[in-house]
LODO-796510 format. One record per atom (N, C-alpha, C): residue number from 1; residue in three letters; atom name; y, x, z. Coordinates in steps of 0.2 Angstrom, whole numbers. Each point is the difference from the previous one (the first is absolute). Layout:
REM residues N
@k=NUM, r=ALA, a=CA, v=Y, u=X, w=Z
...
This chain:
REM residues 61
@k=1, r=UNK, a=N, v=406, u=469, w=618
@k=1, r=UNK, a=CA, v=6, u=4, w=2
@k=1, r=UNK, a=C, v=0, u=7, w=-4
@k=2, r=UNK, a=N, v=-5, u=3, w=-2
@k=2, r=UNK, a=CA, v=-1, u=6, w=-3
@k=2, r=UNK, a=C, v=3, u=-1, w=-7
@k=3, r=UNK, a=N, v=0, u=-6, w=-3
@k=3, r=UNK, a=CA, v=2, u=-1, w=-7
@k=3, r=UNK, a=C, v=8, u=0, w=0
@k=4, r=UNK, a=N, v=3, u=-1, w=5
@k=4, r=UNK, a=CA, v=7, u=0, w=0
@k=4, r=UNK, a=C, v=3, u=7, w=0
@k=5, r=UNK, a=N, v=-3, u=4, w=3
@k=5, r=UNK, a=CA, v=3, u=7, w=1
@k=5, r=UNK, a=C, v=2, u=3, w=-7
@k=6, r=UNK, a=N, v=-5, u=0, w=-5
@k=6, r=UNK, a=CA, v=2, u=3, w=-7
@k=6, r=UNK, a=C, v=6, u=-4, w=-3
@k=7, r=UNK, a=N, v=0, u=-6, w=1
@k=7, r=UNK, a=CA, v=6, u=-4, w=-3
@k=7, r=UNK, a=C, v=6, u=2, w=4
@k=8, r=UNK, a=N, v=0, u=0, w=6
@k=8, r=UNK, a=CA, v=6, u=2, w=4
@k=8, r=UNK, a=C, v=3, u=7, w=-1
@k=9, r=UNK, a=N, v=-5, u=5, w=-1
@k=9, r=UNK, a=CA, v=2, u=6, w=-2
@k=9, r=UNK, a=C, v=3, u=1, w=-7
@k=10, r=UNK, a=N, v=-3, u=-5, w=-5
@k=10, r=UNK, a=CA, v=3, u=0, w=-7
@k=10, r=UNK, a=C, v=7, u=-3, w=1
@k=11, r=UNK, a=N, v=1, u=-5, w=4
@k=11, r=UNK, a=CA, v=7, u=-3, w=1
@k=11, r=UNK, a=C, v=5, u=5, w=3
@k=12, r=UNK, a=N, v=-3, u=5, w=4
@k=12, r=UNK, a=CA, v=5, u=5, w=3
@k=12, r=UNK, a=C, v=2, u=5, w=-5
@k=13, r=UNK, a=N, v=-5, u=2, w=-4
@k=13, r=UNK, a=CA, v=1, u=5, w=-6
@k=13, r=UNK, a=C, v=5, u=-3, w=-5
@k=14, r=UNK, a=N, v=-1, u=-7, w=-1
@k=14, r=UNK, a=CA, v=5, u=-3, w=-5
@k=14, r=UNK, a=C, v=7, u=0, w=3
@k=15, r=UNK, a=N, v=0, u=-2, w=6
@k=15, r=UNK, a=CA, v=7, u=-1, w=4
@k=15, r=UNK, a=C, v=3, u=7, w=0
@k=16, r=UNK, a=N, v=-3, u=5, w=1
@k=16, r=UNK, a=CA, v=3, u=7, w=1
@k=16, r=UNK, a=C, v=2, u=2, w=-7
@k=17, r=UNK, a=N, v=-4, u=-1, w=-5
@k=17, r=UNK, a=CA, v=2, u=2, w=-7
@k=17, r=UNK, a=C, v=6, u=-4, w=-2
@k=18, r=UNK, a=N, v=1, u=-6, w=1
@k=18, r=UNK, a=CA, v=6, u=-4, w=-2
@k=18, r=UNK, a=C, v=6, u=2, w=4
@k=19, r=UNK, a=N, v=-1, u=2, w=6
@k=19, r=UNK, a=CA, v=6, u=4, w=4
@k=19, r=UNK, a=C, v=2, u=6, w=-4
@k=20, r=UNK, a=N, v=-5, u=4, w=-1
@k=20, r=UNK, a=CA, v=1, u=7, w=-3
@k=20, r=UNK, a=C, v=4, u=-1, w=-7
@k=21, r=UNK, a=N, v=-3, u=-5, w=-4
@k=21, r=UNK, a=CA, v=3, u=-2, w=-7
@k=21, r=UNK, a=C, v=7, u=-2, w=1
@k=22, r=UNK, a=N, v=1, u=-5, w=5
@k=22, r=UNK, a=CA, v=7, u=-2, w=0
@k=22, r=UNK, a=C, v=5, u=5, w=3
@k=23, r=UNK, a=N, v=-2, u=5, w=4
@k=23, r=UNK, a=CA, v=5, u=5, w=2
@k=23, r=UNK, a=C, v=1, u=6, w=-4
@k=24, r=UNK, a=N, v=-5, u=1, w=-5
@k=24, r=UNK, a=CA, v=0, u=6, w=-4
@k=24, r=UNK, a=C, v=2, u=-1, w=-7
@k=25, r=UNK, a=N, v=-1, u=-6, w=-3
@k=25, r=UNK, a=CA, v=1, u=-1, w=-7
@k=25, r=UNK, a=C, v=7, u=-4, w=0
@k=26, r=UNK, a=N, v=3, u=1, w=-6
@k=26, r=UNK, a=CA, v=6, u=-3, w=-2
@k=26, r=UNK, a=C, v=-1, u=-7, w=-3
@k=27, r=UNK, a=N, v=0, u=-5, w=4
@k=27, r=UNK, a=CA, v=-2, u=-7, w=-2
@k=27, r=UNK, a=C, v=6, u=-4, w=1
@k=28, r=UNK, a=N, v=0, u=-6, w=-4
@k=28, r=UNK, a=CA, v=6, u=-5, w=1
@k=28, r=UNK, a=C, v=0, u=-2, w=8
@k=29, r=UNK, a=N, v=5, u=-2, w=2
@k=29, r=UNK, a=CA, v=1, u=-2, w=7
@k=29, r=UNK, a=C, v=-5, u=-5, w=2
@k=30, r=UNK, a=N, v=-1, u=-6, w=-4
@k=30, r=UNK, a=CA, v=-4, u=-5, w=3
@k=30, r=UNK, a=C, v=-7, u=2, w=0
@k=31, r=UNK, a=N, v=-3, u=4, w=-5
@k=31, r=UNK, a=CA, v=-6, u=3, w=1
@k=31, r=UNK, a=C, v=-1, u=4, w=6
@k=32, r=UNK, a=N, v=5, u=4, w=1
@k=32, r=UNK, a=CA, v=-1, u=5, w=6
@k=32, r=UNK, a=C, v=0, u=-4, w=6
@k=33, r=UNK, a=N, v=3, u=-5, w=1
@k=33, r=UNK, a=CA, v=0, u=-4, w=6
@k=33, r=UNK, a=C, v=-7, u=-4, w=1
@k=34, r=UNK, a=N, v=-2, u=-3, w=-6
@k=34, r=UNK, a=CA, v=-6, u=-3, w=0
@k=34, r=UNK, a=C, v=-6, u=5, w=2
@k=35, r=UNK, a=N, v=0, u=6, w=-3
@k=35, r=UNK, a=CA, v=-5, u=5, w=2
@k=35, r=UNK, a=C, v=1, u=2, w=8
@k=36, r=UNK, a=N, v=6, u=0, w=2
@k=36, r=UNK, a=CA, v=1, u=2, w=7
@k=36, r=UNK, a=C, v=-3, u=-5, w=5
@k=37, r=UNK, a=N, v=2, u=-7, w=-2
@k=37, r=UNK, a=CA, v=-2, u=-5, w=5
@k=37, r=UNK, a=C, v=-8, u=-1, w=-1
@k=38, r=UNK, a=N, v=-3, u=1, w=-6
@k=38, r=UNK, a=CA, v=-7, u=-1, w=-1
@k=38, r=UNK, a=C, v=-4, u=6, w=4
@k=39, r=UNK, a=N, v=3, u=6, w=-1
@k=39, r=UNK, a=CA, v=-3, u=5, w=4
@k=39, r=UNK, a=C, v=0, u=0, w=7
@k=40, r=UNK, a=N, v=6, u=-2, w=3
@k=40, r=UNK, a=CA, v=0, u=-1, w=7
@k=40, r=UNK, a=C, v=-5, u=-6, w=3
@k=41, r=UNK, a=N, v=0, u=-5, w=-4
@k=41, r=UNK, a=CA, v=-4, u=-6, w=2
@k=41, r=UNK, a=C, v=-8, u=2, w=0
@k=42, r=UNK, a=N, v=-1, u=4, w=-5
@k=42, r=UNK, a=CA, v=-7, u=2, w=-1
@k=42, r=UNK, a=C, v=-2, u=5, w=5
@k=43, r=UNK, a=N, v=4, u=5, w=1
@k=43, r=UNK, a=CA, v=-2, u=5, w=5
@k=43, r=UNK, a=C, v=0, u=-3, w=7
@k=44, r=UNK, a=N, v=5, u=-4, w=2
@k=44, r=UNK, a=CA, v=0, u=-3, w=7
@k=44, r=UNK, a=C, v=-7, u=-4, w=1
@k=45, r=UNK, a=N, v=-1, u=-5, w=-4
@k=45, r=UNK, a=CA, v=-6, u=-5, w=1
@k=45, r=UNK, a=C, v=-6, u=4, w=0
@k=46, r=UNK, a=N, v=-1, u=5, w=-5
@k=46, r=UNK, a=CA, v=-7, u=3, w=0
@k=46, r=UNK, a=C, v=0, u=5, w=6
@k=47, r=UNK, a=N, v=5, u=3, w=2
@k=47, r=UNK, a=CA, v=0, u=5, w=5
@k=47, r=UNK, a=C, v=-2, u=-4, w=7
@k=48, r=UNK, a=N, v=3, u=-6, w=1
@k=48, r=UNK, a=CA, v=-1, u=-4, w=6
@k=48, r=UNK, a=C, v=-7, u=-2, w=0
@k=49, r=UNK, a=N, v=-2, u=-3, w=-6
@k=49, r=UNK, a=CA, v=-7, u=-2, w=-1
@k=49, r=UNK, a=C, v=-5, u=5, w=2
@k=50, r=UNK, a=N, v=1, u=6, w=-3
@k=50, r=UNK, a=CA, v=-5, u=6, w=1
@k=50, r=UNK, a=C, v=0, u=2, w=8
@k=51, r=UNK, a=N, v=6, u=0, w=3
@k=51, r=UNK, a=CA, v=0, u=1, w=7
@k=51, r=UNK, a=C, v=-4, u=-5, w=4
@k=52, r=UNK, a=N, v=1, u=-6, w=-2
@k=52, r=UNK, a=CA, v=-4, u=-6, w=4
@k=52, r=UNK, a=C, v=-7, u=1, w=-1
@k=53, r=UNK, a=N, v=-2, u=2, w=-6
@k=53, r=UNK, a=CA, v=-8, u=1, w=-2
@k=53, r=UNK, a=C, v=-2, u=6, w=5
@k=54, r=UNK, a=N, v=4, u=5, w=0
@k=54, r=UNK, a=CA, v=-2, u=6, w=4
@k=54, r=UNK, a=C, v=0, u=-1, w=7
@k=55, r=UNK, a=N, v=4, u=-4, w=3
@k=55, r=UNK, a=CA, v=0, u=-2, w=7
@k=55, r=UNK, a=C, v=-7, u=-4, w=1
@k=56, r=UNK, a=N, v=-1, u=-5, w=-4
@k=56, r=UNK, a=CA, v=-6, u=-4, w=1
@k=56, r=UNK, a=C, v=-6, u=4, w=-1
@k=57, r=UNK, a=N, v=-1, u=5, w=-4
@k=57, r=UNK, a=CA, v=-5, u=5, w=0
@k=57, r=UNK, a=C, v=-1, u=4, w=6
@k=58, r=UNK, a=N, v=6, u=2, w=2
@k=58, r=UNK, a=CA, v=0, u=4, w=6
@k=58, r=UNK, a=C, v=-3, u=-3, w=6
@k=59, r=UNK, a=N, v=2, u=-7, w=1
@k=59, r=UNK, a=CA, v=-2, u=-4, w=6
@k=59, r=UNK, a=C, v=-7, u=-2, w=-1
@k=60, r=UNK, a=N, v=-3, u=0, w=-6
@k=60, r=UNK, a=CA, v=-7, u=-2, w=-1
@k=60, r=UNK, a=C, v=-1, u=-7, w=-1
@k=61, r=UNK, a=N, v=5, u=-4, w=-2
@k=61, r=UNK, a=CA, v=0, u=-7, w=-1
@k=61, r=UNK, a=C, v=-1, u=-2, w=-7
């Protein structure tokens, strides 16, 4: 389980950076939407996974 945490943190960082790039840079419309969708999916999945790992660690299981 400990090996998943750095990977999930990396996915969270990549998702956040793709959201920042899509919202701040002047990009073509299709690339902007691809970055937005990719960023949201990466952020949601990695944040939920990190929350589940945190709950499991807190419970001690």
